[in-house]
Gaussian input, Z-matrix of N, CA and C with variables (Angstrom, degrees):
# hf/3-21g

backbone

0 1
 N
 C     1     B1
 C     2     B2     1     A1
 N     3     B3     2     A2     1     D1
 C     4     B4     3     A3     2     D2
 C     5     B5     4     A4     3     D3
 N     6     B6     5     A5     4     D4
 C     7     B7     6     A6     5     D5
 C     8     B8     7     A7     6     D6
 N     9     B9     8     A8     7     D7
 C    10    B10     9     A9     8     D8
 C    11    B11    10    A10     9     D9
 N    12    B12    11    A11    10    D10
 C    13    B13    12    A12    11    D11
 C    14    B14    13    A13    12    D12
 N    15    B15    14    A14    13    D13
 C    16    B16    15    A15    14    D14
 C    17    B17    16    A16    15    D15
 N    18    B18    17    A17    16    D16
 C    19    B19    18    A18    17    D17
 C    20    B20    19    A19    18    D18
 N    21    B21    20    A20    19    D19
 C    22    B22    21    A21    20    D20
 C    23    B23    22    A22    21    D21
 N    24    B24    23    A23    22    D22
 C    25    B25    24    A24    23    D23
 C    26    B26    25    A25    24    D24
 N    27    B27    26    A26    25    D25
 C    28    B28    27    A27    26    D26
 C    29    B29    28    A28    27    D27
 N    30    B30    29    A29    28    D28
 C    31    B31    30    A30    29    D29
 C    32    B32    31    A31    30    D30
 N    33    B33    32    A32    31    D31
 C    34    B34    33    A33    32    D32
 C    35    B35    34    A34    33    D33
 N    36    B36    35    A35    34    D34
 C    37    B37    36    A36    35    D35
 C    38    B38    37    A37    36    D36
 N    39    B39    38    A38    37    D37
 C    40    B40    39    A39    38    D38
 C    41    B41    40    A40    39    D39
 N    42    B42    41    A41    40    D40
 C    43    B43    42    A42    41    D41
 C    44    B44    43    A43    42    D42
 N    45    B45    44    A44    43    D43
 C    46    B46    45    A45    44    D44
 C    47    B47    46    A46    45    D45
 N    48    B48    47    A47    46    D46
 C    49    B49    48    A48    47    D47
 C    50    B50    49    A49    48    D48
 N    51    B51    50    A50    49    D49
 C    52    B52    51    A51    50    D50
 C    53    B53    52    A52    51    D51
 N    54    B54    53    A53    52    D52
 C    55    B55    54    A54    53    D53
 C    56    B56    55    A55    54    D54
 N    57    B57    56    A56    55    D55
 C    58    B58    57    A57    56    D56
 C    59    B59    58    A58    57    D57
 N    60    B60    59    A59    58    D58
 C    61    B61    60    A60    59    D59
 C    62    B62    61    A61    60    D60
 N    63    B63    62    A62    61    D61
 C    64    B64    63    A63    62    D62
 C    65    B65    64    A64    63    D63
 N    66    B66    65    A65    64    D64
 C    67    B67    66    A66    65    D65
 C    68    B68    67    A67    66    D66
 N    69    B69    68    A68    67    D67
 C    70    B70    69    A69    68    D68
 C    71    B71    70    A70    69    D69
 N    72    B72    71    A71    70    D70
 C    73    B73    72    A72    71    D71
 C    74    B74    73    A73    72    D72
 N    75    B75    74    A74    73    D73
 C    76    B76    75    A75    74    D74
 C    77    B77    76    A76    75    D75
 N    78    B78    77    A77    76    D76
 C    79    B79    78    A78    77    D77
 C    80    B80    79    A79    78    D78
 N    81    B81    80    A80    79    D79
 C    82    B82    81    A81    80    D80
 C    83    B83    82    A82    81    D81
 N    84    B84    83    A83    82    D82
 C    85    B85    84    A84    83    D83
 C    86    B86    85    A85    84    D84
 N    87    B87    86    A86    85    D85
 C    88    B88    87    A87    86    D86
 C    89    B89    88    A88    87    D87
 N    90    B90    89    A89    88    D88
 C    91    B91    90    A90    89    D89
 C    92    B92    91    A91    90    D90
 N    93    B93    92    A92    91    D91
 C    94    B94    93    A93    92    D92
 C    95    B95    94    A94    93    D93
 N    96    B96    95    A95    94    D94
 C    97    B97    96    A96    95    D95
 C    98    B98    97    A97    96    D96
 N    99    B99    98    A98    97    D97
 C   100   B100    99    A99    98    D98
 C   101   B101   100   A100    99    D99
 N   102   B102   101   A101   100   D100
 C   103   B103   102   A102   101   D101
 C   104   B104   103   A103   102   D102
 N   105   B105   104   A104   103   D103
 C   106   B106   105   A105   104   D104
 C   107   B107   106   A106   105   D105
 N   108   B108   107   A107   106   D106
 C   109   B109   108   A108   107   D107
 C   110   B110   109   A109   108   D108
 N   111   B111   110   A110   109   D109
 C   112   B112   111   A111   110   D110
 C   113   B113   112   A112   111   D111
 N   114   B114   113   A113   112   D112
 C   115   B115   114   A114   113   D113
 C   116   B116   115   A115   114   D114
 N   117   B117   116   A116   115   D115
 C   118   B118   117   A117   116   D116
 C   119   B119   118   A118   117   D117
 N   120   B120   119   A119   118   D118
 C   121   B121   120   A120   119   D119
 C   122   B122   121   A121   120   D120
 N   123   B123   122   A122   121   D121
 C   124   B124   123   A123   122   D122
 C   125   B125   124   A124   123   D123
 N   126   B126   125   A125   124   D124
 C   127   B127   126   A126   125   D125
 C   128   B128   127   A127   126   D126
 N   129   B129   128   A128   127   D127
 C   130   B130   129   A129   128   D128
 C   131   B131   130   A130   129   D129
 N   132   B132   131   A131   130   D130
 C   133   B133   132   A132   131   D131
 C   134   B134   133   A133   132   D132
 N   135   B135   134   A134   133   D133
 C   136   B136   135   A135   134   D134
 C   137   B137   136   A136   135   D135
 N   138   B138   137   A137   136   D136
 C   139   B139   138   A138   137   D137
 C   140   B140   139   A139   138   D138
 N   141   B141   140   A140   139   D139
 C   142   B142   141   A141   140   D140
 C   143   B143   142   A142   141   D141
 N   144   B144   143   A143   142   D142
 C   145   B145   144   A144   143   D143
 C   146   B146   145   A145   144   D144
 N   147   B147   146   A146   145   D145
 C   148   B148   147   A147   146   D146
 C   149   B149   148   A148   147   D147
 N   150   B150   149   A149   148   D148
 C   151   B151   150   A150   149   D149
 C   152   B152   151   A151   150   D150
 N   153   B153   152   A152   151   D151
 C   154   B154   153   A153   152   D152
 C   155   B155   154   A154   153   D153
 N   156   B156   155   A155   154   D154
 C   157   B157   156   A156   155   D155
 C   158   B158   157   A157   156   D156
 N   159   B159   158   A158   157   D157
 C   160   B160   159   A159   158   D158
 C   161   B161   160   A160   159   D159
 N   162   B162   161   A161   160   D160
 C   163   B163   162   A162   161   D161
 C   164   B164   163   A163   162   D162
 N   165   B165   164   A164   163   D163
 C   166   B166   165   A165   164   D164
 C   167   B167   166   A166   165   D165
 N   168   B168   167   A167   166   D166
 C   169   B169   168   A168   167   D167
 C   170   B170   169   A169   168   D168
 N   171   B171   170   A170   169   D169
 C   172   B172   171   A171   170   D170
 C   173   B173   172   A172   171   D171
 N   174   B174   173   A173   172   D172
 C   175   B175   174   A174   173   D173
 C   176   B176   175   A175   174   D174
 N   177   B177   176   A176   175   D175
 C   178   B178   177   A177   176   D176
 C   179   B179   178   A178   177   D177
 N   180   B180   179   A179   178   D178
 C   181   B181   180   A180   179   D179
 C   182   B182   181   A181   180   D180
 N   183   B183   182   A182   181   D181
 C   184   B184   183   A183   182   D182
 C   185   B185   184   A184   183   D183
 N   186   B186   185   A185   184   D184
 C   187   B187   186   A186   185   D185
 C   188   B188   187   A187   186   D186
 N   189   B189   188   A188   187   D187
 C   190   B190   189   A189   188   D188
 C   191   B191   190   A190   189   D189
 N   192   B192   191   A191   190   D190
 C   193   B193   192   A192   191   D191
 C   194   B194   193   A193   192   D192
 N   195   B195   194   A194   193   D193
 C   196   B196   195   A195   194   D194
 C   197   B197   196   A196   195   D195
 N   198   B198   197   A197   196   D196
 C   199   B199   198   A198   197   D197
 C   200   B200   199   A199   198   D198
 N   201   B201   200   A200   199   D199
 C   202   B202   201   A201   200   D200
 C   203   B203   202   A202   201   D201
 N   204   B204   203   A203   202   D202
 C   205   B205   204   A204   203   D203
 C   206   B206   205   A205   204   D204
 N   207   B207   206   A206   205   D205
 C   208   B208   207   A207   206   D206
 C   209   B209   208   A208   207   D207
 N   210   B210   209   A209   208   D208
 C   211   B211   210   A210   209   D209
 C   212   B212   211   A211   210   D210
 N   213   B213   212   A212   211   D211
 C   214   B214   213   A213   212   D212
 C   215   B215   214   A214   213   D213
 N   216   B216   215   A215   214   D214
 C   217   B217   216   A216   215   D215
 C   218   B218   217   A217   216   D216
 N   219   B219   218   A218   217   D217
 C   220   B220   219   A219   218   D218
 C   221   B221   220   A220   219   D219
 N   222   B222   221   A221   220   D220
 C   223   B223   222   A222   221   D221
 C   224   B224   223   A223   222   D222
 N   225   B225   224   A224   223   D223
 C   226   B226   225   A225   224   D224
 C   227   B227   226   A226   225   D225
 N   228   B228   227   A227   226   D226
 C   229   B229   228   A228   227   D227
 C   230   B230   229   A229   228   D228
 N   231   B231   230   A230   229   D229
 C   232   B232   231   A231   230   D230
 C   233   B233   232   A232   231   D231
 N   234   B234   233   A233   232   D232
 C   235   B235   234   A234   233   D233
 C   236   B236   235   A235   234   D234

   B1=1.4002
   B2=1.6268
   B3=1.2442
   B4=1.5998
   B5=1.6149
   B6=1.2931
   B7=1.4627
   B8=1.5509
   B9=1.3950
   B10=1.4608
   B11=1.5783
   B12=1.3001
   B13=1.5192
   B14=1.4913
   B15=1.4268
   B16=1.4100
   B17=1.5731
   B18=1.3459
   B19=1.3374
   B20=1.4969
   B21=1.3086
   B22=1.5075
   B23=1.5757
   B24=1.2730
   B25=1.3720
   B26=1.5047
   B27=1.4086
   B28=1.4704
   B29=1.5224
   B30=1.3918
   B31=1.5235
   B32=1.5474
   B33=1.3371
   B34=1.3905
   B35=1.5327
   B36=1.3718
   B37=1.4565
   B38=1.5250
   B39=1.4323
   B40=1.4538
   B41=1.5267
   B42=1.3340
   B43=1.4314
   B44=1.4677
   B45=1.4526
   B46=1.4520
   B47=1.5301
   B48=1.2765
   B49=1.5647
   B50=1.5511
   B51=1.2922
   B52=1.5395
   B53=1.6112
   B54=1.3357
   B55=1.5331
   B56=1.5221
   B57=1.3445
   B58=1.5393
   B59=1.5068
   B60=1.2696
   B61=1.4419
   B62=1.5509
   B63=1.3587
   B64=1.5793
   B65=1.5337
   B66=1.2909
   B67=1.4254
   B68=1.6045
   B69=1.3962
   B70=1.5039
   B71=1.5084
   B72=1.3031
   B73=1.4012
   B74=1.5916
   B75=1.2521
   B76=1.4908
   B77=1.4725
   B78=1.2933
   B79=1.5495
   B80=1.4965
   B81=1.3901
   B82=1.5060
   B83=1.5414
   B84=1.2443
   B85=1.2962
   B86=1.4924
   B87=1.3263
   B88=1.4781
   B89=1.5033
   B90=1.4044
   B91=1.3933
   B92=1.5246
   B93=1.2741
   B94=1.5785
   B95=1.4965
   B96=1.3377
   B97=1.4701
   B98=1.5682
   B99=1.2982
   B100=1.3103
   B101=1.5364
   B102=1.3747
   B103=1.4370
   B104=1.4276
   B105=1.4205
   B106=1.5017
   B107=1.4379
   B108=1.3054
   B109=1.4514
   B110=1.5879
   B111=1.3796
   B112=1.5960
   B113=1.3102
   B114=1.3282
   B115=1.4464
   B116=1.5097
   B117=1.3439
   B118=1.4032
   B119=1.4659
   B120=1.2743
   B121=1.4613
   B122=1.5460
   B123=1.2953
   B124=1.5361
   B125=1.4193
   B126=1.4289
   B127=1.4389
   B128=1.5480
   B129=1.3845
   B130=1.5469
   B131=1.6011
   B132=1.2709
   B133=1.4612
   B134=1.5409
   B135=1.2850
   B136=1.4957
   B137=1.6230
   B138=1.3346
   B139=1.5256
   B140=1.5225
   B141=1.2338
   B142=1.5593
   B143=1.4272
   B144=1.3845
   B145=1.4011
   B146=1.4051
   B147=1.3025
   B148=1.3499
   B149=1.5526
   B150=1.2556
   B151=1.4260
   B152=1.6503
   B153=1.1542
   B154=1.5123
   B155=1.5897
   B156=1.2995
   B157=1.4653
   B158=1.5690
   B159=1.4367
   B160=1.3457
   B161=1.5679
   B162=1.2396
   B163=1.6094
   B164=1.4721
   B165=1.3655
   B166=1.4341
   B167=1.5542
   B168=1.3391
   B169=1.4848
   B170=1.5993
   B171=1.3829
   B172=1.4901
   B173=1.5590
   B174=1.4179
   B175=1.5012
   B176=1.5817
   B177=1.3177
   B178=1.4683
   B179=1.6982
   B180=1.2351
   B181=1.5405
   B182=1.5339
   B183=1.4302
   B184=1.4096
   B185=1.4319
   B186=1.3743
   B187=1.4249
   B188=1.5152
   B189=1.2786
   B190=1.4351
   B191=1.5322
   B192=1.2331
   B193=1.5471
   B194=1.5803
   B195=1.3628
   B196=1.4862
   B197=1.5615
   B198=1.3240
   B199=1.4039
   B200=1.5988
   B201=1.2838
   B202=1.4510
   B203=1.5635
   B204=1.4031
   B205=1.5213
   B206=1.5365
   B207=1.3559
   B208=1.4781
   B209=1.5092
   B210=1.3109
   B211=1.4692
   B212=1.4838
   B213=1.3428
   B214=1.5782
   B215=1.4990
   B216=1.3663
   B217=1.5058
   B218=1.5951
   B219=1.4591
   B220=1.4964
   B221=1.5050
   B222=1.2852
   B223=1.5029
   B224=1.4467
   B225=1.4880
   B226=1.3974
   B227=1.5937
   B228=1.3052
   B229=1.4338
   B230=1.6370
   B231=1.2852
   B232=1.5705
   B233=1.4965
   B234=1.3018
   B235=1.4838
   B236=1.4727
   A1=105.43
   A2=110.79
   A3=116.46
   A4=101.19
   A5=115.19
   A6=120.37
   A7=109.93
   A8=115.11
   A9=118.75
   A10=117.01
   A11=112.53
   A12=116.41
   A13=113.31
   A14=115.46
   A15=122.27
   A16=111.28
   A17=119.80
   A18=123.63
   A19=114.21
   A20=119.88
   A21=124.79
   A22=108.94
   A23=119.69
   A24=123.81
   A25=116.05
   A26=112.36
   A27=119.10
   A28=110.36
   A29=113.95
   A30=116.97
   A31=108.15
   A32=120.41
   A33=121.71
   A34=114.97
   A35=113.21
   A36=114.85
   A37=114.68
   A38=110.43
   A39=109.80
   A40=114.77
   A41=116.99
   A42=117.10
   A43=121.17
   A44=113.79
   A45=114.53
   A46=106.02
   A47=120.16
   A48=122.20
   A49=108.59
   A50=114.81
   A51=120.75
   A52=106.60
   A53=115.71
   A54=119.49
   A55=112.17
   A56=116.49
   A57=118.12
   A58=111.72
   A59=121.63
   A60=118.85
   A61=105.81
   A62=115.76
   A63=113.29
   A64=108.68
   A65=120.96
   A66=117.36
   A67=106.20
   A68=111.76
   A69=113.02
   A70=108.81
   A71=114.24
   A72=118.01
   A73=109.97
   A74=118.58
   A75=119.36
   A76=110.21
   A77=117.04
   A78=116.71
   A79=118.53
   A80=113.84
   A81=120.48
   A82=111.02
   A83=124.76
   A84=126.77
   A85=115.35
   A86=118.59
   A87=119.90
   A88=112.36
   A89=111.31
   A90=117.24
   A91=115.53
   A92=123.09
   A93=122.41
   A94=101.98
   A95=118.48
   A96=125.67
   A97=106.33
   A98=120.02
   A99=118.92
   A100=114.02
   A101=116.47
   A102=114.11
   A103=112.71
   A104=122.04
   A105=121.16
   A106=110.58
   A107=122.89
   A108=123.50
   A109=116.05
   A110=104.84
   A111=112.74
   A112=116.33
   A113=120.46
   A114=121.73
   A115=113.08
   A116=115.26
   A117=119.12
   A118=113.67
   A119=121.25
   A120=126.34
   A121=109.75
   A122=113.03
   A123=121.52
   A124=114.00
   A125=114.32
   A126=120.50
   A127=115.94
   A128=113.32
   A129=116.87
   A130=98.83
   A131=114.42
   A132=123.32
   A133=113.35
   A134=114.34
   A135=117.31
   A136=109.95
   A137=109.04
   A138=116.22
   A139=104.50
   A140=109.49
   A141=115.78
   A142=116.25
   A143=121.98
   A144=122.24
   A145=115.51
   A146=121.52
   A147=127.28
   A148=115.50
   A149=117.35
   A150=124.24
   A151=108.89
   A152=113.36
   A153=121.93
   A154=108.35
   A155=117.70
   A156=122.58
   A157=108.06
   A158=114.37
   A159=120.96
   A160=109.33
   A161=115.60
   A162=119.31
   A163=110.08
   A164=113.35
   A165=113.49
   A166=107.92
   A167=117.88
   A168=127.04
   A169=106.57
   A170=115.47
   A171=120.00
   A172=109.68
   A173=114.78
   A174=116.58
   A175=104.72
   A176=117.26
   A177=122.97
   A178=103.58
   A179=113.39
   A180=116.37
   A181=109.74
   A182=114.98
   A183=118.26
   A184=118.09
   A185=118.88
   A186=122.00
   A187=117.37
   A188=115.37
   A189=123.82
   A190=112.87
   A191=108.47
   A192=114.94
   A193=110.12
   A194=114.53
   A195=115.45
   A196=105.82
   A197=118.70
   A198=119.29
   A199=112.77
   A200=108.45
   A201=112.55
   A202=111.81
   A203=115.65
   A204=115.01
   A205=117.08
   A206=111.62
   A207=119.19
   A208=109.60
   A209=116.60
   A210=117.64
   A211=110.97
   A212=111.36
   A213=117.26
   A214=114.08
   A215=114.22
   A216=119.12
   A217=109.52
   A218=111.02
   A219=109.67
   A220=115.92
   A221=115.49
   A222=118.62
   A223=115.96
   A224=112.55
   A225=117.65
   A226=117.97
   A227=109.98
   A228=115.49
   A229=109.99
   A230=117.65
   A231=119.72
   A232=108.01
   A233=113.50
   A234=117.09
   A235=113.59
   D1=144.26
   D2=-179.02
   D3=-106.94
   D4=125.80
   D5=171.65
   D6=-84.64
   D7=115.51
   D8=-177.46
   D9=-57.38
   D10=-14.71
   D11=178.68
   D12=-75.70
   D13=-27.01
   D14=-178.77
   D15=-76.64
   D16=157.25
   D17=174.39
   D18=-80.84
   D19=137.88
   D20=178.06
   D21=-53.85
   D22=-30.72
   D23=-178.68
   D24=-64.63
   D25=-25.89
   D26=178.84
   D27=-75.42
   D28=-36.59
   D29=176.33
   D30=-71.60
   D31=-36.55
   D32=175.47
   D33=-58.46
   D34=-40.70
   D35=176.91
   D36=-68.11
   D37=-39.15
   D38=172.70
   D39=-58.05
   D40=-41.73
   D41=171.48
   D42=-57.51
   D43=-36.47
   D44=178.09
   D45=-67.88
   D46=-47.63
   D47=-179.01
   D48=-51.08
   D49=-50.40
   D50=-176.76
   D51=-58.66
   D52=-47.13
   D53=178.41
   D54=-58.04
   D55=-46.98
   D56=174.31
   D57=-60.16
   D58=-17.96
   D59=-178.62
   D60=-91.47
   D61=-2.31
   D62=178.88
   D63=88.33
   D64=12.33
   D65=-177.07
   D66=-111.03
   D67=158.54
   D68=178.59
   D69=-110.86
   D70=157.45
   D71=-177.08
   D72=-134.45
   D73=148.31
   D74=176.98
   D75=-64.12
   D76=142.67
   D77=176.86
   D78=-89.82
   D79=-10.50
   D80=174.51
   D81=-68.78
   D82=134.23
   D83=168.64
   D84=-113.83
   D85=122.44
   D86=178.36
   D87=-101.02
   D88=124.67
   D89=-173.71
   D90=-65.32
   D91=142.83
   D92=178.93
   D93=-75.23
   D94=107.70
   D95=-169.44
   D96=-126.46
   D97=135.18
   D98=177.12
   D99=-77.62
   D100=-7.57
   D101=175.83
   D102=-73.44
   D103=-16.62
   D104=169.93
   D105=-56.05
   D106=-26.07
   D107=-168.16
   D108=-94.29
   D109=4.34
   D110=174.05
   D111=-62.81
   D112=136.18
   D113=168.06
   D114=-118.17
   D115=174.92
   D116=172.06
   D117=-67.56
   D118=126.20
   D119=173.60
   D120=-135.75
   D121=172.67
   D122=176.07
   D123=-53.83
   D124=-44.98
   D125=-178.76
   D126=-73.04
   D127=-27.57
   D128=-169.24
   D129=-110.91
   D130=138.83
   D131=175.65
   D132=-95.78
   D133=-16.81
   D134=-171.84
   D135=-96.00
   D136=152.12
   D137=178.00
   D138=-121.51
   D139=126.33
   D140=177.72
   D141=-100.77
   D142=-36.69
   D143=-177.28
   D144=-90.61
   D145=6.37
   D146=-179.06
   D147=-69.84
   D148=136.01
   D149=-178.92
   D150=-95.87
   D151=-4.46
   D152=-175.97
   D153=-100.75
   D154=-51.69
   D155=-171.20
   D156=-100.69
   D157=147.51
   D158=178.59
   D159=-63.53
   D160=155.20
   D161=177.68
   D162=-71.72
   D163=147.99
   D164=173.38
   D165=-71.81
   D166=142.74
   D167=-171.13
   D168=-55.33
   D169=-44.99
   D170=-172.91
   D171=-63.70
   D172=-29.48
   D173=-176.47
   D174=-83.89
   D175=-32.26
   D176=-170.95
   D177=-71.23
   D178=-37.60
   D179=-177.43
   D180=-54.00
   D181=125.67
   D182=175.00
   D183=78.29
   D184=-1.90
   D185=178.66
   D186=-81.21
   D187=-28.69
   D188=176.25
   D189=85.27
   D190=8.85
   D191=-174.19
   D192=-74.70
   D193=-32.32
   D194=-178.28
   D195=-71.69
   D196=-37.28
   D197=178.94
   D198=-68.10
   D199=-40.11
   D200=-178.59
   D201=-66.60
   D202=-39.15
   D203=175.09
   D204=-68.70
   D205=-25.50
   D206=174.68
   D207=-70.61
   D208=-41.34
   D209=179.07
   D210=-62.92
   D211=-51.40
   D212=175.42
   D213=-51.21
   D214=-39.22
   D215=-177.30
   D216=-68.54
   D217=-37.47
   D218=178.16
   D219=-68.45
   D220=-25.75
   D221=177.73
   D222=-76.71
   D223=-41.12
   D224=175.74
   D225=-69.38
   D226=-39.09
   D227=-175.89
   D228=-128.71
   D229=69.79
   D230=-178.72
   D231=-56.54
   D232=145.07
   D233=-179.34
   D234=-94.74

């Protein structure tokens, strides 16, 4: 998770140090967002943390989860 209050340069520095160690890191950054903590309630009809149901489009937007899952898919199953 990426904290929006931190500078992107800090994360770039982390990636450089990790690369110098010979390790790889995923390039997708997930923002630290409170919407990841939403649950099903009587007022809300959408479920975000469900592993069974697809995410509501309004919660998916800006989450980076689609990009993250695509990056993982490319690593697991290269074309």
